[in-house]
C-alpha positions as CSV (number, residue, x, y, z in Angstrom):
1,M,52.2,117.4,88.4
2,K,51.5,116.8,92.1
3,F,54.9,115.3,92.4
4,L,56.5,118.4,90.9
5,I,54.5,120.8,93.1
6,K,55.6,118.8,96.2
7,A,59.2,118.9,95.1
8,I,59.2,122.6,94.5
9,V,57.5,123.3,97.9
10,L,60.0,121.1,99.8
11,L,62.9,122.7,98.0
12,L,61.7,126.2,98.8
13,A,61.1,125.2,102.4
14,A,64.6,123.8,102.7
15,A,66.0,127.1,101.2
16,T,64.2,129.2,103.8
17,P,67.3,129.6,106.0
18,A,69.2,130.8,103.0
19,F,66.7,133.5,102.3
20,A,67.3,134.9,105.8
21,E,71.1,135.1,105.3
22,T,72.8,138.5,105.2
23,K,75.4,139.6,102.6
24,K,77.7,137.0,104.0
25,G,75.9,134.4,101.9
26,V,75.8,130.7,102.7
27,N,78.9,128.5,103.1
28,L,78.9,124.9,104.1
29,D,82.7,124.3,104.1
30,H,82.8,123.6,107.9
31,F,80.4,120.7,107.3
32,F,82.0,119.2,104.2
33,E,85.7,119.5,105.1
34,P,85.9,116.6,107.6
35,I,83.8,114.4,105.3
36,S,86.2,115.2,102.4
37,N,89.3,114.4,104.4
38,F,88.0,111.1,105.7
39,L,86.7,109.8,102.3
40,T,89.8,110.8,100.4
41,G,92.1,109.0,102.8
42,F,90.0,105.9,103.0
43,I,89.0,105.4,99.3
44,F,92.3,106.4,97.7
45,Y,94.5,104.5,100.1
46,K,98.0,104.4,98.7
47,V,100.9,102.0,98.9
48,H,104.5,103.0,98.4
49,L,106.2,100.9,95.6
50,F,109.2,101.6,93.4
51,G,109.7,105.0,95.0
52,N,106.2,106.2,94.2
53,D,102.8,106.2,95.9
54,W,100.2,104.2,94.0
55,S,96.4,104.4,94.7
56,L,95.1,100.9,94.9
57,I,91.7,101.7,93.5
58,V,93.1,103.5,90.5
59,C,95.4,100.6,89.8
60,L,92.3,98.4,89.8
61,L,90.8,100.5,87.1
62,I,93.9,100.4,85.0
63,S,94.2,96.7,85.2
64,A,90.5,96.2,84.2
65,G,90.9,98.4,81.2
66,L,94.0,96.6,80.0
67,F,92.4,93.2,80.6
68,C,89.2,94.0,78.6
69,T,91.2,95.5,75.8
70,C,93.5,92.5,75.4
71,Y,90.8,89.9,76.1
72,M,88.4,91.3,73.6
73,G,91.0,91.5,70.9
74,F,91.3,95.3,70.9
75,I,87.6,95.8,70.2
76,N,88.1,99.5,70.8
77,I,90.0,99.7,67.5
78,R,88.5,97.0,65.3
79,G,84.9,97.6,66.4
80,F,84.8,101.4,66.2
81,K,83.6,101.8,62.6
82,H,80.7,99.4,63.2
83,A,79.9,101.3,66.4
84,V,79.4,104.5,64.4
85,R,77.2,102.7,61.9
86,L,75.0,101.4,64.7
87,A,74.7,104.8,66.3
88,K,73.8,106.3,62.9
89,G,70.8,103.9,62.7
90,D,72.1,101.6,59.9
91,Y,71.0,98.5,61.9
92,I,67.7,99.5,63.4
93,D,65.3,96.7,64.4
94,D,61.8,98.2,65.0
95,H,60.6,94.9,66.5
96,A,63.3,94.8,69.2
97,T,62.5,95.5,72.9
98,G,63.7,98.6,74.7
99,E,62.8,102.2,75.2
100,V,65.1,104.3,73.1
101,S,67.3,104.1,69.9
102,H,71.0,103.5,69.9
103,F,71.5,107.2,69.3
104,G,69.1,108.1,72.1
105,A,70.9,105.8,74.6
106,L,74.3,107.2,73.5
107,C,73.2,110.8,73.9
108,S,71.7,110.0,77.3
109,A,74.9,108.4,78.4
110,I,77.1,111.2,77.0
111,S,74.9,113.8,78.8
112,G,76.0,112.0,82.0
113,T,79.7,111.9,81.1
114,V,80.3,115.2,79.2
115,G,79.7,117.5,82.2
116,M,81.6,120.2,84.0
117,S,84.6,117.9,84.5
118,N,85.3,118.2,80.8
119,I,86.0,121.9,81.2
120,A,86.7,122.3,84.9
121,G,88.4,118.9,85.6
122,V,91.1,119.3,83.0
123,P,92.9,122.2,84.6
124,I,92.5,120.5,88.0
125,A,94.3,117.5,86.6
126,I,97.1,119.6,85.1
127,M,97.7,121.6,88.3
128,I,97.9,118.5,90.4
129,G,99.5,116.0,88.1
130,G,101.2,118.2,85.6
131,P,100.6,118.3,81.8
132,G,101.6,114.6,81.7
133,A,98.4,113.7,83.4
134,I,96.6,114.5,80.1
135,F,98.5,111.8,78.3
136,W,97.3,109.3,80.9
137,M,93.8,110.6,80.6
138,M,93.9,109.8,76.9
139,F,95.4,106.3,77.5
140,A,92.7,105.7,80.2
141,A,90.0,106.5,77.8
142,F,91.5,104.3,75.1
143,I,91.6,101.2,77.2
144,G,88.4,102.3,79.0
145,M,86.5,101.9,75.7
146,S,86.9,98.2,76.0
147,A,85.8,98.1,79.6
148,K,82.7,100.2,78.6
149,F,82.0,97.7,75.8
150,T,82.1,94.8,78.3
151,E,79.9,96.4,81.0
152,C,77.3,97.8,78.5
153,T,76.9,94.4,76.8
154,L,76.3,92.8,80.1
155,A,73.9,95.5,81.2
156,T,71.8,95.1,78.0
157,K,71.8,91.3,78.3
158,Y,70.7,91.1,81.9
159,R,68.2,94.0,81.9
160,T,64.7,93.3,83.1
161,Y,61.4,95.1,82.5
162,K,58.7,96.7,84.7
163,E,55.0,96.0,84.1
164,D,54.7,99.2,82.0
165,G,57.6,98.1,79.7
166,T,60.2,100.4,81.0
167,V,63.7,99.0,81.4
168,K,65.6,98.2,84.6
169,G,69.3,97.5,84.0
170,G,72.8,98.2,85.1
171,P,75.6,96.6,87.0
172,M,73.4,95.7,90.0
173,Y,71.4,93.5,87.8
174,Y,74.2,91.8,85.8
175,L,76.2,91.3,89.0
176,S,73.4,89.6,90.9
177,Q,72.0,87.6,88.0
178,G,75.2,86.8,86.2
179,L,77.0,85.6,89.4
180,A,73.9,83.6,90.4
181,A,73.9,81.8,87.1
182,R,77.5,80.7,88.0
183,G,76.5,79.2,91.3
184,M,77.5,82.3,93.3
185,E,74.1,83.6,94.2
186,G,75.1,84.9,97.7
187,L,78.1,86.8,96.2
188,G,75.8,88.1,93.5
189,K,73.3,89.5,95.9
190,F,76.0,91.1,98.0
191,V,77.9,92.8,95.2
192,G,74.6,93.9,93.5
193,K,73.5,95.6,96.7
194,F,76.9,97.0,97.4
195,Y,77.1,98.5,94.0
196,A,73.6,100.0,94.3
197,W,74.3,101.6,97.6
198,G,77.7,102.9,96.3
199,L,75.9,104.5,93.3
200,V,73.1,106.0,95.4
201,L,75.8,107.8,97.4
202,G,78.3,108.3,94.5
203,C,75.9,110.0,92.2
204,L,75.6,112.8,94.7
205,G,79.2,113.8,94.0
206,I,80.1,113.4,90.3
207,G,76.8,114.3,88.8
208,N,75.4,116.6,91.4
209,L,77.6,118.6,93.8
210,F,80.4,119.1,91.3
211,Q,78.0,120.2,88.5
212,S,76.1,122.9,90.5
213,N,79.4,124.1,92.1
214,Q,81.1,124.7,88.8
215,I,78.1,126.3,87.2
216,Y,78.0,128.8,90.0
217,N,81.7,129.4,89.7
218,Q,81.4,130.1,86.0
219,L,78.5,132.5,86.6
220,K,80.7,134.4,89.1
221,T,83.5,134.5,86.5
222,M,81.1,135.9,84.0
223,C,80.2,138.7,86.5
224,N,84.0,139.4,87.2
225,N,83.6,138.0,90.7
226,E,81.8,141.0,91.9
227,G,78.3,142.2,92.6
228,A,75.2,140.4,94.0
229,I,76.1,137.1,92.3
230,M,78.9,136.6,94.9
231,H,76.2,135.9,97.6
232,L,73.6,134.1,95.5
233,G,75.0,130.6,95.4
234,W,71.9,129.4,97.2
235,L,69.6,130.9,94.6
236,V,71.6,129.5,91.6
237,G,71.6,126.1,93.2
238,L,67.9,126.3,93.9
239,I,66.9,127.3,90.4
240,G,69.0,124.5,88.9
241,A,67.6,122.0,91.4
242,V,64.0,122.8,90.4
243,I,64.8,122.5,86.7
244,V,66.6,119.2,87.2
245,G,63.5,118.0,89.2
246,I,61.1,118.9,86.3
247,V,63.1,116.7,83.9
248,I,63.8,113.7,86.0
249,I,60.2,113.2,86.9
250,G,59.5,112.3,83.3
251,G,61.8,109.2,83.3
252,M,64.2,107.8,80.7
253,K,62.1,108.8,77.7
254,R,62.1,112.4,78.7
255,I,65.8,112.3,79.5
256,A,66.6,110.7,76.2
257,S,64.4,113.2,74.3
258,M,66.2,116.1,76.1
259,A,69.6,114.6,75.5
260,T,69.2,114.0,71.8
261,R,68.4,117.7,71.4
262,I,70.8,119.3,73.8
263,V,74.0,117.1,73.7
264,P,74.9,117.8,70.0
265,I,74.3,121.5,70.5
266,M,76.4,121.8,73.7
267,V,79.3,119.7,72.3
268,F,79.5,121.6,69.0
269,T,79.2,125.0,70.7
270,Y,82.1,124.2,73.0
271,L,84.3,122.7,70.3
272,A,83.7,125.8,68.1
273,L,85.0,127.9,70.9
274,V,88.0,125.7,71.3
275,A,88.7,125.8,67.6
276,M,88.7,129.6,67.7
277,V,91.2,129.7,70.6
278,L,93.5,127.1,69.1
279,L,93.6,129.0,65.8
280,L,95.1,131.9,67.7
281,N,97.3,129.6,69.8
282,G,98.4,127.7,66.7
283,S,102.1,128.2,67.2
284,F,101.9,126.6,70.6
285,I,99.9,123.5,69.7
286,L,102.9,121.3,68.7
287,P,105.0,122.4,71.8
288,A,102.0,121.7,74.0
289,I,101.6,118.1,72.6
290,K,105.3,117.5,73.1
291,L,105.1,118.8,76.7
292,I,102.1,116.5,77.5
293,I,104.0,113.5,76.2
294,A,107.4,114.3,77.7
295,D,105.9,115.2,81.1
296,A,104.0,111.9,81.2
297,F,107.3,109.9,81.2
298,T,109.5,112.2,83.4
299,A,109.8,112.9,87.1
300,K,108.8,116.5,86.5
301,A,105.1,115.9,86.9
302,A,103.7,117.7,89.9
303,G,103.2,115.8,93.2
304,G,105.5,112.8,92.7
305,G,106.7,112.1,89.2
306,I,105.3,109.6,86.7
307,A,103.1,107.8,89.2
308,A,101.5,111.0,90.3
309,A,100.7,112.0,86.7
310,M,99.4,108.5,85.9
311,M,97.2,108.4,89.0
312,I,95.7,111.8,88.5
313,G,95.2,111.1,84.7
314,F,93.3,107.9,85.3
315,Q,91.4,109.4,88.3
316,R,90.1,112.4,86.3
317,A,89.4,110.2,83.2
318,A,87.3,107.8,85.2
319,F,85.6,110.7,86.9
320,S,84.6,112.0,83.5
321,N,84.0,109.0,81.2
322,E,83.1,106.5,83.9
323,C,84.8,103.6,82.2
324,G,85.0,100.7,84.6
325,L,82.5,102.2,87.0
326,G,79.5,100.8,85.1
327,T,77.3,103.8,85.7
328,A,76.6,104.7,82.1
329,A,75.5,101.1,81.5
330,I,72.2,102.0,83.2
331,A,71.4,104.4,80.4
332,H,72.7,102.1,77.7
333,S,70.6,99.2,78.9
334,A,67.4,101.1,77.9
335,V,68.3,100.7,74.2
336,Q,65.9,99.1,71.7
337,T,67.8,96.0,70.6
338,N,67.7,92.2,70.8
339,E,71.5,92.0,70.3
340,P,73.1,93.1,73.6
341,V,76.6,93.3,72.0
342,T,75.3,96.1,69.7
343,E,75.0,98.5,72.6
344,G,78.5,97.4,73.7
345,F,79.8,98.7,70.4
346,V,77.8,102.0,70.5
347,S,78.9,102.6,74.1
348,M,82.6,102.9,73.0
349,I,81.8,106.1,71.2
350,E,81.0,107.7,74.6
351,P,84.5,107.8,76.2
352,F,85.9,108.6,72.8
353,I,83.8,111.8,72.6
354,D,84.0,112.6,76.3
355,T,87.8,112.3,76.8
356,I,89.7,111.9,73.6
357,V,87.7,114.7,71.9
358,V,86.3,117.1,74.4
359,Q,88.7,116.8,77.3
360,F,91.7,116.8,75.0
361,A,90.4,119.9,73.3
362,T,90.2,121.6,76.7
363,A,93.7,120.4,77.6
364,L,95.1,121.9,74.4
365,V,93.5,125.3,75.3
366,V,95.0,125.2,78.8
367,V,98.5,123.9,78.0
368,T,98.9,126.2,75.0
369,T,98.0,129.1,77.3
370,M,100.5,127.9,79.9
371,I,103.2,128.1,77.3
372,A,102.1,131.4,75.8
373,V,101.5,133.0,79.3
374,P,103.9,131.4,81.9
375,E,102.4,133.4,84.8
376,Y,99.0,131.8,83.9
377,V,99.6,128.9,86.4
378,N,100.4,131.3,89.2
379,M,97.2,133.4,89.0
380,G,95.5,131.5,91.7
381,L,92.8,130.2,89.4
382,Q,91.4,126.7,89.6
383,G,88.7,124.6,87.9
384,M,86.3,126.4,85.7
385,P,87.7,129.9,86.2
386,M,91.1,128.7,85.0
387,S,89.6,127.3,81.8
388,S,87.5,130.4,81.3
389,W,90.5,132.7,81.5
390,A,92.3,130.8,78.7
391,F,89.3,131.5,76.4
392,E,88.8,135.1,77.5
393,R,92.4,135.9,76.9
394,H,91.6,136.1,73.2
395,F,87.9,136.8,73.2
396,S,86.4,138.9,75.9
397,F,82.9,137.8,74.8
398,A,83.9,134.1,75.2
399,V,82.7,134.0,78.8
400,Y,79.1,134.2,77.6
401,P,79.0,131.2,75.2
402,L,81.3,129.3,77.5
403,T,78.9,129.9,80.4
404,F,76.0,128.8,78.2
405,A,77.9,125.6,77.3
406,A,78.9,125.1,81.0
407,I,75.3,125.4,82.2
408,L,74.2,122.8,79.5
409,F,77.0,120.5,80.4
410,G,76.3,120.7,84.1
411,F,72.5,120.4,83.7
412,T,72.4,117.4,81.4
413,C,75.0,115.6,83.5
414,A,72.9,116.2,86.7
415,V,69.8,114.9,85.0
416,S,71.4,111.7,83.8
417,W,73.0,111.0,87.2
418,A,69.7,111.5,88.9
419,Y,68.3,108.7,86.7
420,Y,71.3,106.4,87.6
421,G,70.8,107.1,91.3
422,L,67.1,106.5,91.2
423,K,67.5,103.2,89.4
424,A,70.0,102.1,92.1
425,F,67.7,103.3,94.8
426,E,64.8,101.3,93.3
427,Y,66.9,98.2,93.2
428,I,67.4,98.5,96.9
429,V,64.0,99.5,98.2
430,G,61.7,98.4,95.3
431,E,59.5,100.4,93.0
432,D,57.6,102.6,95.3
433,P,56.5,105.9,93.7
434,K,56.6,107.8,97.0
435,L,60.1,106.6,97.8
436,G,61.2,107.4,94.3
437,L,59.8,111.0,94.7
438,A,61.6,111.3,98.1
439,Y,64.9,110.3,96.5
440,N,64.5,112.7,93.6
441,I,63.7,115.5,96.1
442,F,66.8,114.6,98.2
443,Y,68.9,114.5,95.0
444,C,67.7,118.0,94.1
445,M,68.4,119.4,97.6
446,V,72.0,118.1,97.4
447,Y,72.4,119.7,94.0
448,W,71.3,123.0,95.6
449,S,73.9,122.7,98.3
450,G,76.7,122.2,95.8
451,A,76.7,125.9,94.8
452,M,77.6,126.8,98.4
453,I,80.8,124.8,99.2
454,N,84.4,125.0,98.3
455,L,85.7,123.4,95.1
456,K,88.4,121.5,96.9
457,Y,85.9,119.6,99.1
458,V,83.5,119.1,96.2
459,V,86.2,117.4,94.0
460,N,87.5,115.2,96.8
461,I,84.0,114.0,97.9
462,A,82.9,113.5,94.4
463,D,85.9,111.4,93.4
464,A,85.8,109.3,96.6
465,L,82.1,108.5,96.5
466,I,82.0,107.4,92.8
467,F,85.2,105.3,92.9
468,V,83.6,103.0,95.5
469,V,81.4,101.4,92.9
470,C,84.2,100.3,90.6
471,I,85.2,97.5,93.1
472,P,82.1,95.3,92.6
473,N,81.8,96.2,89.0
474,I,85.3,95.2,88.1
475,I,84.9,91.9,90.0
476,G,81.9,91.2,87.7
477,L,83.8,92.2,84.5
478,Y,86.6,89.7,85.2
479,I,84.2,86.9,86.0
480,M,81.8,87.5,83.1
481,A,84.2,88.5,80.4
482,P,84.1,85.1,78.7
483,E,80.3,85.4,78.4
484,V,80.8,88.8,76.6
485,K,83.5,87.4,74.3
486,E,81.1,84.6,73.3
487,E,78.4,87.1,72.5
488,L,80.9,89.2,70.5
489,N,82.2,86.2,68.5
490,S,78.7,85.0,67.7
491,Y,77.5,88.5,66.6
492,L,80.6,89.1,64.4
493,A,80.2,85.7,62.8
494,R,76.6,86.4,61.9
495,L,77.5,89.9,60.7
496,K,80.2,88.4,58.4
497,S,78.0,85.7,57.0
498,G,75.2,88.1,56.1
499,Q,72.7,86.9,58.7
500,I,72.8,90.4,60.1
501,L,72.2,93.1,57.5
502,P,71.9,96.9,57.4
503,T,68.3,98.1,57.7
504,K,68.0,99.3,54.1
505,E,69.3,96.1,52.7
506,R,67.2,94.0,55.0
507,N,64.0,95.9,54.0
508,A,64.9,95.7,50.3
509,R,65.1,92.0,50.6
510,R,61.8,91.7,52.4
511,N,60.1,93.8,49.7
512,G,61.6,91.6,47.0
513,A,63.6,94.5,45.5
514,P,66.9,93.7,43.6
515,C,69.7,94.3,46.0
516,A,73.4,93.6,45.6
517,M,74.9,91.7,48.4
518,K,77.1,93.9,50.5
519,K,79.5,92.8,53.1
520,A,78.4,94.3,56.4
521,A,81.0,96.4,58.1
C-alpha cells in the first residue's frame, strides 16, 4: 500500500504543471516530433529493390515466420486443435511448477496483444497501405503463429524462479542461457541485455503511449469533439495511469486474475458490435473481401504498390500480435506446466484471436464502409475516430459500448506491457523493490503523457521502439529452432503413444476406474 501511495503522490506532483494550464490544454508535439522522425528513419531503414522500397526489419520478421512455419512442419495448422484442448484445461497437471493456468497465461498475453491497435491500427494500415495491407496482416498472423510457438516454448523451457516461487522468463533468459549452452556465452549475454534494454524502451510505445492516446481520442469522439473533454487529455491520462499502477503492483497473479475476467468480456462485446454492423453491411462483405485480396497483389496499394501493402500489413500485424518480437513469451512463461512445448501450442491461439479474428473483424467494418460510403476515406478521420464513425453510421449509440470496449482494450494492454517492461528492467538491474517501484512510476508517467501528443508521432515512436527487440529474438529463434523441434517431436510421440493423457482419463486410471483408451488429440 505504501508503494501505491507513493506512486499516486508522484503522479500528482508530475501533473501539477498540467493543472495550471489554461483552456489551451497540454500538448507535447514539439518534444516528440524530432524523436519520431529520427527513430522512424533509423529503425525502418529501407533498401530499393525490384522497383520497390523494402524495410529490412520487416523483411526479417517475414523470413522468421516463414522459417518457423516450414521448419516446424506447419505446426500452426496441425497443432491448433491440441492448442485449444490445452487452453480448455483438458491436460492440467496440478503438480507442475508455474504461477498460472494455460488459460490464465493465454488471457494475460491476449490482454497485451488485443489492444487499441486492433481497433485504431486497422484503419491506419488501410489508409497508408491500402485495403491490400489487411491481406498481408492475415498472412503475417498465420506464419507468425509458428514463430510464437517457437519463442514461447523456449521461454517456458529456460524460465527461472525467484525465492518466492514467482517466474522469471522471456527472450532475455532463453537468449542468454540457450546461447551459453552452445558455447556462445558472450553473445548470449550481449543479446540478452540488448533485448532487455530494447523492451524497457519499446514497451513505452506499443503498450503505453499508443493505448492512452487512443483512449483519449475515443472519449473525444464520444463527446463529439467539443466541450471540456477537448482540454482534459492530461486528466484522462492521469486517471488511467493511477489505475494501471494499482494493478501492476500486484504482479503476475493479479494481472492474470484481471485478464481472465476482462479479456473474454471485452472481446465478445466488441465482436457483438462488429456483427451488428456487418449484418447491415452484408451486401458489401463479399466485395470488401475481393478488394482486400485484389489490392494485395496489384500496384494500386497506397504508397508504393505491393511492397507498400506488404510492409504496412506485416508492420501493423507485428505491432498488434507481437509474433517474432518475443514479448508475449514473458507472460506465457509463467504457465503451470512441466512440458514447455504445451505453452508453445497454447500461444498460437493468441495471434489467431488478435489478428485473424479481431483485426479482420475491424477490417471488414472499415472496408465495407469504404465501399458503401466512398467519401468516408476523405473525411479527415484517422485511427480510432475512423473506426468509430463506421460503427456510428448505423447505430448512434455504438459510440458508448465501443468506448467501453476501447477503454478495456487499452487498459489491459497497458497493464500487460507494464509487466513485460518490469521483467526486462529487473533482468538488467536485478530484483530491487525500490528500483521496480521507480520503473512502474516512470511507466505510469509515460502513459499519462500519451494522452497529450499527436497520433502520428505516437504511432511512429511506438512502431520504431518495439521493432528493435525483434533483432536479437529472431537470431535466437534461428539458432535454437532445432531444440524446439526436438521438444515438439518428443511430446507428440508421447502423446500418440498414450504416455500423455487428458486429465480426466489420467485421473480415472489413477483411481482404478474402468476407462476406455482414447487416442489423445
